C-alpha positions in Angstrom: 25.2 24.3 -56.2 27.2 25.1 -53.0 24.2 26.9 -51.5 22.0 23.8 -51.8 24.7 21.7 -50.1 25.0 24.1 -47.1 21.2 24.2 -46.8 21.0 20.4 -46.6 23.6 20.2 -43.8 21.9 23.0 -41.8 18.5 21.3 -42.0 20.0 18.0 -40.8 21.5 19.7 -37.8 18.2 21.4 -36.9 16.5 18.0 -37.1 19.1 16.5 -34.8 18.9 19.3 -32.3 15.1 19.1 -32.2 15.2 15.3 -31.6 17.7 15.9 -28.7 15.5 18.7 -27.2 12.4 16.5 -27.5 14.2 13.6 -25.9 15.2 15.7 -23.0 11.7 17.0 -22.5 10.3 13.5 -22.7 12.8 12.2 -20.2 12.0 15.0 -17.8 8.3 14.3 -18.1 8.7 10.6 -17.5 10.8 11.3 -14.4 8.2 13.7 -13.0 5.4 11.3 -13.8 7.1 8.5 -11.9 7.4 10.7 -8.8 3.8 11.7 -9.0 2.6 8.2 -9.5 4.5 7.0 -6.5 3.0 9.8 -4.3 -0.5 9.0 -5.7 -0.1 5.3 -4.9 1.1 6.1 -1.3 -2.0 8.3 -0.7 -4.3 5.5 -1.9 -2.5 3.0 0.3 -2.7 5.2 3.3 -6.5 5.1 3.3 -6.4 1.4 2.7 -3.9 1.0 5.6 -6.4 2.8 8.0 -9.2 0.4 6.9 -7.0 -2.6 7.4 -5.9 -1.4 10.8 -9.4 -0.9 12.0 -10.4 -4.3 10.7 -7.6 -5.9 12.7 -8.6 -3.8 15.7 -12.3 -4.9 15.5 -11.1 -8.5 15.2 -8.8 -8.1 18.3 -11.7 -6.7 20.4 -13.9 -9.6 19.3 -11.2 -12.1 20.2 -10.5 -10.5 23.6 -14.3 -10.5 24.3 -14.5 -14.1 23.2 -11.7 -15.2 25.5 -12.8 -13.2 28.6 -16.6 -13.2 28.4 -18.5 -15.0 25.8 -16.9 -17.7 23.6 -19.9 -17.8 21.3 -20.0 -14.0 20.5 -21.0 -13.2 16.9 -18.1 -12.4 14.6 -17.9 -8.8 13.4 -19.1 -8.1 9.9 -17.0 -5.8 7.7 -19.1 -3.8 5.2 -16.4 -1.7 3.7 -14.6 -4.4 1.7 -12.1 -5.3 4.4 -11.6 -8.7 6.0 -9.7 -10.1 8.9 -7.9 -13.3 10.1 -7.4 -14.1 13.7 -5.5 -16.7 15.7 -5.8 -17.6 19.4 -3.1 -19.6 21.2 -4.1 -20.3 24.8 -2.4 -22.5 27.3 -1.9 -22.5 31.0 0.9 -19.9 31.1 0.6 -17.8 27.9 -2.2 -16.4 25.9 -1.6 -14.9 22.5 -4.0 -13.3 20.1 -3.0 -12.3 16.6 -5.2 -10.5 14.1 -4.5 -9.3 10.6 -6.8 -6.9 8.8 -6.8 -6.7 5.0 -8.1 -4.0 2.7 -7.4 -4.6 -1.0 -3.6 -5.5 -1.0 -2.7 -3.8 2.3 -2.4 -5.9 5.5 -2.1 -4.6 9.0 -1.7 -6.8 12.1 -2.0 -6.6 15.9 -0.8 -9.0 18.5 -1.6 -9.1 22.2 0.2 -11.4 24.7 -1.2 -12.2 28.1 1.0 -14.1 30.5 0.4 -15.2 34.0 3.1 -14.4 36.6 2.8 -17.2 39.2 
């Protein structure tokens, strides 16, 4: 009878130890996965950031061309899924151009200030 009682306690301890080991392995795996997902997301956002920057740059060039040469120039067309917003503020002293390029959820902006020194 005593042998059966000792056997039952031993198997309960083994079960508890295996649960603790599996919990530690799972916690380590989740920690490593969170680091890898963060790095993966950053690598995706880097390519989207470049697209958004170039969209803002194209919009800036278009706005500068409009303000200096041809106010009726055709707006650039973005074929890679990006878009842009632009804003002109011109008065007698200061001229500001702001553009924001967007690619998916990433925004990048440029701003140019012209001022006359009279």
